[in-house]
MMTF fields as JSON, N, C-alpha, C and O atoms, coordinates in Angstrom:
{
  "mmtfVersion": "1.0.0",
  "mmtfProducer": "UNKNOWN",
  "numBonds": 479,
  "numAtoms": 480,
  "numGroups": 120,
  "numChains": 1,
  "numModels": 1,
  "chainsPerModel": [1],
  "groupsPerChain": [120],
  "chainIdList": ["A"],
  "bondAtomList": [4, 2, 8, 6, 12, 10, 16, 14, 20, 18, 24, 22, 28, 26, 32, 30, 36, 34, 40, 38, 44, 42, 48, 46, 52, 50, 56, 54, 60, 58, 64, 62, 68, 66, 72, 70, 76, 74, 80, 78, 84, 82, 88, 86, 92, 90, 96, 94, 100, 98, 104, 102, 108, 106, 112, 110, 116, 114, 120, 118, 124, 122, 128, 126, 132, 130, 136, 134, 140, 138, 144, 142, 148, 146, 152, 150, 156, 154, 160, 158, 164, 162, 168, 166, 172, 170, 176, 174, 180, 178, 184, 182, 188, 186, 192, 190, 196, 194, 200, 198, 204, 202, 208, 206, 212, 210, 216, 214, 220, 218, 224, 222, 228, 226, 232, 230, 236, 234, 240, 238, 244, 242, 248, 246, 252, 250, 256, 254, 260, 258, 264, 262, 268, 266, 272, 270, 276, 274, 280, 278, 284, 282, 288, 286, 292, 290, 296, 294, 300, 298, 304, 302, 308, 306, 312, 310, 316, 314, 320, 318, 324, 322, 328, 326, 332, 330, 336, 334, 340, 338, 344, 342, 348, 346, 352, 350, 356, 354, 360, 358, 364, 362, 368, 366, 372, 370, 376, 374, 380, 378, 384, 382, 388, 386, 392, 390, 396, 394, 400, 398, 404, 402, 408, 406, 412, 410, 416, 414, 420, 418, 424, 422, 428, 426, 432, 430, 436, 434, 440, 438, 444, 442, 448, 446, 452, 450, 456, 454, 460, 458, 464, 462, 468, 466, 472, 470, 476, 474],
  "bondOrderList": [1, 1, 1, 1, 1, 1, 1, 1, 1, 1, 1, 1, 1, 1, 1, 1, 1, 1, 1, 1, 1, 1, 1, 1, 1, 1, 1, 1, 1, 1, 1, 1, 1, 1, 1, 1, 1, 1, 1, 1, 1, 1, 1, 1, 1, 1, 1, 1, 1, 1, 1, 1, 1, 1, 1, 1, 1, 1, 1, 1, 1, 1, 1, 1, 1, 1, 1, 1, 1, 1, 1, 1, 1, 1, 1, 1, 1, 1, 1, 1, 1, 1, 1, 1, 1, 1, 1, 1, 1, 1, 1, 1, 1, 1, 1, 1, 1, 1, 1, 1, 1, 1, 1, 1, 1, 1, 1, 1, 1, 1, 1, 1, 1, 1, 1, 1, 1, 1, 1],
  "groupList": [{"groupName": "UNK", "atomNameList": ["N", "CA", "C", "O"], "elementList": ["N", "C", "C", "O"], "formalChargeList": [0, 0, 0, 0], "bondAtomList": [1, 0, 2, 1, 3, 2], "bondOrderList": [1, 1, 2], "singleLetterCode": "X", "chemCompType": "L-PEPTIDE LINKING"}],
  "groupTypeList": [0, 0, 0, 0, 0, 0, 0, 0, 0, 0, 0, 0, 0, 0, 0, 0, 0, 0, 0, 0, 0, 0, 0, 0, 0, 0, 0, 0, 0, 0, 0, 0, 0, 0, 0, 0, 0, 0, 0, 0, 0, 0, 0, 0, 0, 0, 0, 0, 0, 0, 0, 0, 0, 0, 0, 0, 0, 0, 0, 0, 0, 0, 0, 0, 0, 0, 0, 0, 0, 0, 0, 0, 0, 0, 0, 0, 0, 0, 0, 0, 0, 0, 0, 0, 0, 0, 0, 0, 0, 0, 0, 0, 0, 0, 0, 0, 0, 0, 0, 0, 0, 0, 0, 0, 0, 0, 0, 0, 0, 0, 0, 0, 0, 0, 0, 0, 0, 0, 0, 0],
  "groupIdList": [1, 2, 3, 4, 5, 6, 7, 8, 9, 10, 11, 12, 13, 14, 15, 16, 17, 18, 19, 20, 21, 22, 23, 24, 25, 26, 27, 28, 29, 30, 31, 32, 33, 34, 35, 36, 37, 38, 39, 40, 41, 42, 43, 44, 45, 46, 47, 48, 49, 50, 51, 52, 53, 54, 55, 56, 57, 58, 59, 60, 61, 62, 63, 64, 65, 66, 67, 68, 69, 70, 71, 72, 73, 74, 75, 76, 77, 78, 79, 80, 81, 82, 83, 84, 85, 86, 87, 88, 89, 90, 91, 92, 93, 94, 95, 96, 97, 98, 99, 100, 101, 102, 103, 104, 105, 106, 107, 108, 109, 110, 111, 112, 113, 114, 115, 116, 117, 118, 119, 120],
  "secStructList": [7, 7, 7, 7, 2, 2, 2, 2, 6, 6, 2, 2, 2, 2, 2, 2, 2, 2, 2, 2, 2, 2, 2, 2, 2, 2, 2, 6, 7, 2, 2, 2, 2, 6, 6, 1, 6, 6, 7, 7, 2, 2, 2, 2, 2, 2, 2, 2, 2, 2, 2, 2, 2, 2, 2, 6, 6, 7, 1, 7, 7, 7, 7, 1, 7, 7, 6, 6, 6, 1, 1, 4, 4, 4, 7, 7, 7, 6, 6, 6, 2, 2, 2, 2, 2, 2, 2, 2, 2, 2, 2, 2, 6, 6, 6, 6, 7, 7, 1, 6, 6, 2, 2, 2, 2, 2, 2, 2, 6, 6, 6, 6, 1, 6, 6, 6, 7, 7, 7, 7],
  "xCoordList": [-16.629, -16.09, -14.293, -13.707, -13.772, -12.498, -11.996, -11.856, -11.835, -11.356, -10.646, -10.313, -10.67, -10.02, -8.725, -8.48, -7.864, -6.685, -6.645, -5.778, -7.937, -8.541, -8.981, -9.119, -9.182, -9.474, -8.135, -7.858, -7.456, -6.567, -5.867, -5.304, -5.586, -4.488, -5.217, -4.643, -6.694, -7.232, -8.201, -8.302, -9.058, -9.478, -9.224, -8.138, -10.549, -10.437, -9.472, -8.498, -9.461, -8.567, -7.539, -6.949, -6.661, -5.35, -5.107, -4.183, -5.921, -5.48, -4.843, -3.736, -6.151, -6.005, -4.265, -3.375, -4.019, -3.073, -1.641, -0.612, -1.769, -0.497, -0.276, 0.895, -1.615, -0.805, -0.722, -0.541, -0.705, -0.721, 0.749, 1.408, 1.295, 2.993, 3.79, 4.765, 3.088, 3.612, 3.782, 4.926, 3.256, 3.148, 4.279, 4.956, 4.402, 5.158, 6.914, 7.742, 7.054, 8.303, 8.044, 8.872, 7.43, 7.22, 8.053, 9.023, 7.515, 7.943, 9.113, 9.593, 9.523, 10.882, 11.739, 12.882, 11.211, 12.451, 12.572, 11.66, 13.817, 14.38, 14.128, 13.642, 14.311, 14.029, 12.46, 11.928, 11.778, 10.033, 9.53, 8.813, 9.832, 9.241, 8.77, 7.664, 9.372, 9.214, 8.226, 7.688, 7.63, 6.845, 4.951, 3.927, 5.411, 4.407, 4.085, 3.388, 4.434, 5.521, 3.833, 3.503, 3.132, 1.915, 0.646, -0.393, 0.564, -0.297, -1.234, -0.841, -2.496, -3.315, -2.976, -3.706, -2.305, -2.096, -2.95, -2.8, -3.843, -4.783, -6.425, -7.439, -5.864, -6.645, -6.198, -7.026, -4.814, -4.055, -3.921, -4.079, -3.501, -3.951, -4.966, -4.893, -6.272, -7.923, -7.78, -7.894, -7.394, -7.614, -6.913, -7.471, -5.44, -4.507, -5.034, -4.766, -5.679, -6.239, -7.895, -8.505, -8.423, -9.757, -9.605, -10.416, -7.492, -7.453, -7.056, -7.295, -6.178, -5.525, -7.053, -7.026, -7.982, -8.7, -9.472, -9.83, -10.152, -10.496, -9.722, -10.203, -8.078, -7.553, -7.213, -6.827, -7.491, -7.617, -8.461, -8.423, -9.676, -11.071, -11.976, -13.058, -11.613, -12.674, -13.498, -13.258, -14.879, -16.019, -16.352, -17.397, -15.375, -15.396, -14.662, -13.801, -15.256, -15.043, -13.876, -13.769, -13.209, -11.876, -12.779, -13.603, -12.41, -13.569, -12.33, -12.616, -10.866, -10.39, -10.08, -10.877, -9.343, -9.006, -7.955, -7.38, -8.051, -7.368, -6.345, -5.906, -5.7, -4.316, -3.087, -2.378, -2.967, -2.552, -2.591, -1.807, -4.03, -3.79, -3.239, -2.782, -3.397, -2.949, -1.567, -1.083, -0.74, 0.72, 1.221, 2.445, 0.497, 1.111, 2.353, 3.505, 1.848, 2.365, 3.893, 4.765, 3.797, 5.17, 6.177, 7.022, 6.235, 7.483, 8.483, 9.633, 7.68, 8.398, 8.687, 8.276, 9.726, 11.001, 10.365, 9.591, 11.068, 10.935, 12.081, 12.469, 12.685, 13.124, 12.863, 13.441, 11.97, 10.822, 9.874, 9.483, 9.416, 8.491, 8.908, 8.108, 9.93, 10.522, 10.85, 10.83, 11.152, 11.231, 10.025, 9.817, 8.99, 7.663, 7.54, 7.749, 7.272, 6.658, 7.716, 7.286, 9.012, 9.669, 9.43, 9.617, 8.966, 8.411, 6.992, 6.529, 6.508, 5.225, 5.364, 4.658, 6.358, 6.694, 7.285, 6.765, 8.274, 8.762, 7.486, 7.826, 6.584, 5.821, 4.648, 4.222, 4.354, 3.39, 4.208, 3.703, 5.385, 6.339, 6.038, 5.757, 5.929, 6.192, 5.028, 4.925, 4.051, 2.481, 2.76, 1.67, 3.361, 3.921, 2.773, 1.806, 2.532, 1.78, 2.821, 3.823, 2.447, 2.998, 3.699, 2.887, 4.939, 5.285, 4.777, 4.949, 3.437, 2.454, 1.951, 3.087, 1.249, 0.189, 0.845, 0.244, 2.278, 2.835, 3.002, 2.812, 3.583, 4.019, 2.14, 2.048, 1.205, -0.067, -0.422, -0.715, -0.398, 0.13, 0.418, -0.27, 1.895, 2.614, 2.764, 3.69, 1.842, 1.61, 0.18, 0.09, -0.997, -1.432, -1.154, -1.724, -0.172, 0.434, 1.26, 1.359, 1.794, 2.857, 2.069, 2.498, 1.086, 0.193, -0.64, -1.8, 0.033, -0.074, 0.994, 0.578, 1.588, 3.582, 3.539, 3.758, 3.221, 3.079, 1.847, 1.667, 0.895, 0.206, 1.181, 1.407, 1.574, 2.527, 3.485, 3.387, 4.628, 6.059, 5.712, 5.142, 6.117, 6.148, 6.794, 6.566, 8.751, 9.67, 10.63, 11.417, 10.32, 10.923, 10.71, 11.494],
  "yCoordList": [13.472, 13.012, 12.456, 12.165, 12.402, 12.509, 11.099, 10.853, 10.469, 8.735, 9.169, 10.226, 8.109, 7.913, 7.515, 6.777, 7.729, 6.56, 5.223, 4.427, 5.011, 3.409, 2.934, 1.718, 3.641, 2.677, 2.791, 1.938, 3.686, 3.914, 2.728, 2.177, 2.118, 1.337, 0.048, -1.039, 0.263, -1.218, -2.016, -3.223, -1.346, -1.489, -2.435, -2.625, -3.151, -4.2, -4.848, -4.606, -6.136, -7.257, -6.62, -6.885, -5.469, -4.93, -5.041, -5.811, -4.2, -3.457, -4.531, -4.603, -5.54, -6.863, -7.592, -7.839, -7.796, -8.551, -7.572, -8.131, -6.258, -5.928, -5.779, -5.685, -5.698, -5.675, -7.115, -7.202, -8.324, -9.725, -9.86, -10.403, -9.246, -9.233, -8.187, -8.545, -6.822, -6.063, -6.64, -6.358, -7.468, -8.343, -9.448, -9.886, -9.816, -11.415, -10.546, -11.031, -8.903, -7.952, -7.964, -8.664, -7.577, -6.529, -8.24, -8.092, -9.277, -10.565, -11.389, -12.338, -10.936, -11.175, -10.359, -10.352, -9.397, -8.576, -8.606, -8.405, -8.882, -9.674, -8.025, -8.269, -6.89, -5.79, -5.883, -5.803, -6.03, -5.621, -6.709, -6.48, -8.123, -9.337, -9.197, -9.672, -8.684, -8.937, -8.28, -8.592, -7.146, -6.452, -7.188, -6.873, -8.524, -9.114, -10.557, -11.35, -10.848, -12.443, -13.178, -14.361, -11.997, -11.901, -11.891, -12.168, -11.591, -11.1, -12.127, -13.147, -11.759, -12.652, -12.306, -11.416, -12.671, -12.1, -11.746, -10.889, -12.63, -12.737, -11.911, -11.618, -11.779, -10.247, -9.176, -8.292, -8.885, -7.911, -7.338, -6.151, -8.708, -8.128, -7.767, -7.511, -7.653, -7.659, -6.203, -5.489, -5.775, -4.503, -3.627, -2.711, -4.017, -2.762, -2.935, -1.965, -3.725, -3.483, -2.725, -2.061, -2.934, -1.724, -0.803, 0.051, -0.354, 0.514, 1.654, 2.857, 0.794, 1.225, 1.599, 2.716, 0.945, 1.276, 2.286, 3.063, 2.782, 4.102, 5.194, 6.301, 4.913, 6.426, 6.786, 7.856, 5.474, 6.158, 6.173, 5.996, 6.35, 6.681, 5.927, 6.234, 4.497, 3.054, 3.215, 3.695, 2.754, 2.648, 1.984, 1.346, 2.137, 1.587, 2.68, 3.531, 2.377, 3.374, 2.031, 0.817, 3.4, 2.207, 1.779, 2.514, 0.523, -0.056, -0.577, -0.841, -0.65, -0.672, -0.375, 0.411, -0.678, 0.109, 1.547, 1.859, 2.098, 3.962, 3.523, 2.618, 4.253, 3.891, 4.024, 3.067, 5.389, 5.25, 4.901, 4.982, 4.312, 2.821, 1.348, 0.443, 1.38, -0.285, 0.346, -0.137, 1.115, 1.308, 1.604, 1.526, 1.933, 2.772, 1.684, 1.931, 0.732, 0.049, -0.791, -1.444, -0.493, -1.244, -1.048, -1.807, 0.259, 0.829, 0.871, 0.435, 1.562, 1.47, 3.472, 4.594, 2.67, 4.085, 4.548, 4.031, 5.714, 6.13, 5.728, 6.51, 4.71, 4.109, 2.642, 1.945, 2.251, 1.5, 2.033, 1.59, 2.877, 3.161, 3.832, 3.626, 4.494, 4.458, 3.118, 2.991, 2.254, 0.493, 0.208, -0.155, 0.267, 0.061, 0.717, 0.051, 1.729, 2.775, 2.09, 1.804, 2.056, 1.57, 0.031, -0.364, -0.759, -1.63, -1.629, -2.336, -0.639, -0.332, 0.099, -0.408, 1.159, 1.655, 0.366, 0.179, -0.664, -1.413, -2.239, -3.285, -2.374, -3.237, -2.693, -3.285, -1.807, -0.697, -0.562, -0.641, -0.372, -0.235, -1.614, -1.44, -2.812, -4.236, -4.221, -4.524, -3.733, -3.919, -2.797, -2.638, -2.404, -1.435, -0.364, -0.349, 0.482, 1.745, 2.813, 2.84, 3.851, 4.76, 6.103, 6.984, 6.354, 7.325, 7.891, 7.933, 9.101, 9.844, 8.917, 8.523, 8.03, 7.355, 6.493, 6.271, 5.991, 5.403, 6.394, 6.132, 8.211, 9.056, 9.93, 10.935, 9.093, 10.011, 8.481, 9.008, 7.499, 6.621, 6.454, 5.992, 6.868, 7.09, 8.351, 8.566, 9.312, 10.547, 10.49, 11.353, 9.36, 9.128, 8.55, 8.822, 7.495, 6.542, 7.524, 7.518, 8.345, 9.567, 9.95, 9.827, 10.377, 11.136, 10.349, 10.636, 9.466, 8.282, 8.813, 9.921, 8.816, 8.3, 8.638, 7.796, 10.032, 10.443, 9.81, 10.39, 8.447, 7.858, 6.484, 5.904, 6.223, 5.077, 4.371, 3.306, 5.289, 6.131, 6.523, 7.58, 5.544, 5.185, 5.637, 6.604, 4.957, 5.178, 6.685, 7.069, 7.021, 8.452, 9.765, 10.663],
  "zCoordList": [-18.299, -16.584, -16.529, -17.572, -15.479, -15.575, -14.789, -13.591, -15.727, -15.541, -13.711, -13.175, -13.382, -11.801, -11.82, -12.774, -11.148, -10.984, -10.856, -11.216, -10.164, -9.571, -11.098, -11.229, -12.101, -13.282, -14.119, -14.962, -13.904, -15.253, -14.397, -15.343, -13.512, -12.697, -13.08, -13.15, -13.355, -13.965, -13.085, -13.307, -11.924, -11.298, -10.269, -9.721, -9.989, -8.639, -8.741, -8.028, -9.909, -10.348, -10.324, -9.277, -11.297, -11.31, -10.384, -10.119, -9.134, -7.636, -6.765, -6.231, -6.801, -5.986, -6.854, -6.04, -7.979, -8.389, -7.844, -7.465, -7.879, -7.189, -5.987, -5.62, -4.796, -3.62, -3.645, -2.43, -4.029, -3.953, -3.984, -3.098, -5.233, -5.835, -4.586, -3.926, -4.476, -3.203, -2.268, -1.913, -1.437, -0.477, -0.697, 0.234, -1.909, -1.938, -1.445, -0.673, -2.356, -2.241, -0.714, -0.131, -0.172, 1.202, 2.33, 3.073, 2.173, 2.866, 2.385, 3.006, 1.225, 0.787, 1.137, 0.682, 2.168, 2.481, 4.063, 4.865, 4.318, 5.945, 6.918, 8.022, 6.738, 7.373, 7.441, 8.548, 6.434, 6.385, 7.079, 8.053, 6.684, 7.19, 8.641, 8.899, 9.493, 11.248, 11.553, 12.616, 10.749, 10.691, 10.73, 11.336, 9.479, 9.13, 9.897, 9.264, 10.893, 11.466, 12.339, 12.433, 12.81, 13.504, 12.655, 13.254, 11.244, 10.509, 9.858, 9.291, 9.997, 8.942, 7.371, 6.932, 6.713, 5.546, 4.319, 3.448, 4.515, 3.524, 3.871, 3.238, 5.368, 5.542, 5.174, 4.953, 4.986, 5.578, 4.044, 3.757, 2.81, 1.494, 0.881, -0.321, 1.654, 1.362, 1.252, 0.255, 2.976, 3.621, 2.64, 2.036, 2.492, 1.246, 0.101, -0.608, -0.45, -2.069, -1.6, -2.437, -0.271, -0.19, -0.094, -0.45, 0.909, 1.13, 0.033, 0.146, -1.414, -2.312, -3.383, -3.9, -3.614, -4.147, -3.625, -4.509, -1.719, -2.046, -2.169, -2.409, -1.968, -2.18, -3.673, -4.141, -4.339, -5.751, -6.139, -7.357, -5.617, -6.581, -6.676, -7.177, -6.083, -6.654, -5.829, -4.721, -6.316, -5.675, -4.414, -4.283, -3.365, -2.42, -1.147, -1.37, 0.127, 1.157, 2.173, 2.351, 2.586, 3.322, 4.799, 5.342, 5.217, 6.198, 7.407, 8.574, 6.796, 8.02, 9.323, 9.835, 9.901, 11.211, 10.76, 9.718, 11.943, 11.815, 11.797, 12.507, 10.775, 10.355, 11.541, 11.852, 12.146, 13.606, 14.756, 15.701, 14.544, 15.978, 15.465, 16.163, 14.223, 13.881, 13.799, 12.775, 14.304, 13.286, 14.929, 15.029, 16.256, 17.298, 17.712, 18.069, 17.575, 18.63, 17.771, 18.345, 16.319, 15.72, 15.438, 14.962, 15.759, 15.867, 14.529, 14.484, 13.368, 12.226, 11.984, 12.279, 11.212, 11.098, 9.595, 8.79, 9.668, 8.079, 7.354, 6.487, 7.519, 6.496, 6.295, 5.461, 7.111, 6.237, 5.664, 4.584, 6.134, 5.47, 3.949, 3.036, 3.705, 2.656, 1.453, 0.229, 2.68, 1.712, 1.439, 0.281, 2.278, 2.153, 0.611, -0.403, 0.608, -0.525, -2.212, -3.33, -1.703, -2.924, -3.445, -4.596, -2.306, -3.122, -3.834, -4.73, -3.15, -3.921, -5.24, -6.111, -5.563, -6.889, -7.522, -8.621, -7.172, -8.258, -8.086, -8.64, -7.784, -8.157, -9.155, -10.147, -8.805, -9.865, -11.362, -12.482, -11.068, -12.243, -12.672, -13.858, -12.452, -13.063, -13.956, -15.144, -12.971, -13.521, -15.077, -15.627, -15.472, -16.593, -15.871, -16.634, -14.761, -14.607, -14.67, -13.955, -15.747, -15.811, -15.12, -14.838, -14.842, -13.815, -13.453, -12.235, -14.118, -13.224, -12.794, -12.53, -12.395, -11.704, -10.505, -9.454, -10.817, -9.933, -8.817, -7.63, -9.575, -8.642, -7.689, -6.984, -8.084, -7.882, -6.328, -5.255, -6.303, -5.775, -4.899, -3.989, -4.843, -3.899, -3.313, -2.53, -3.653, -3.1, -2.058, -1.185, -2.209, -1.47, -0.614, 0.442, -0.633, 0.489, 1.514, 2.741, 0.527, 1.525, 2.255, 3.402, 2.225, 2.771, 3.999, 4.294, 4.563, 5.626, 6.01, 6.346, 6.115, 6.834, 8.167, 9.039, 8.465, 9.698, 10.731, 11.802, 10.34, 11.008, 11.212, 12.274, 10.161, 10.223, 10.944, 11.554, 10.748, 11.267, 12.711, 12.981, 13.695, 15.194, 15.554, 16.282, 15.088, 15.497, 15.713, 16.578, 14.979, 14.923, 15.386, 15.078]
}
């Protein structure tokens, strides 16, 4: 049986730690932090961990809101999306995730670009 990306990333505990560090980076970014001003970040972090677990082959199903619906009114541009992706890549690198697995995570994340980018 092939090892899932979820398993290679370290499972639930590792992904939770990655998500926590990722949002620390995002919230410190002056151009991205405003998107999260009225967001319950504890809930956001939990949803993101669930999402990453699901898209990397983990034993969970993402039950959060529809991506397009939840981002529709946020006016997120491609540059914003790219900045988020960079923070995700940098965070994964900080956790010593190898390049191939980082690229796989970013490809999954990138597959939602059209649902998330609403400003262009």
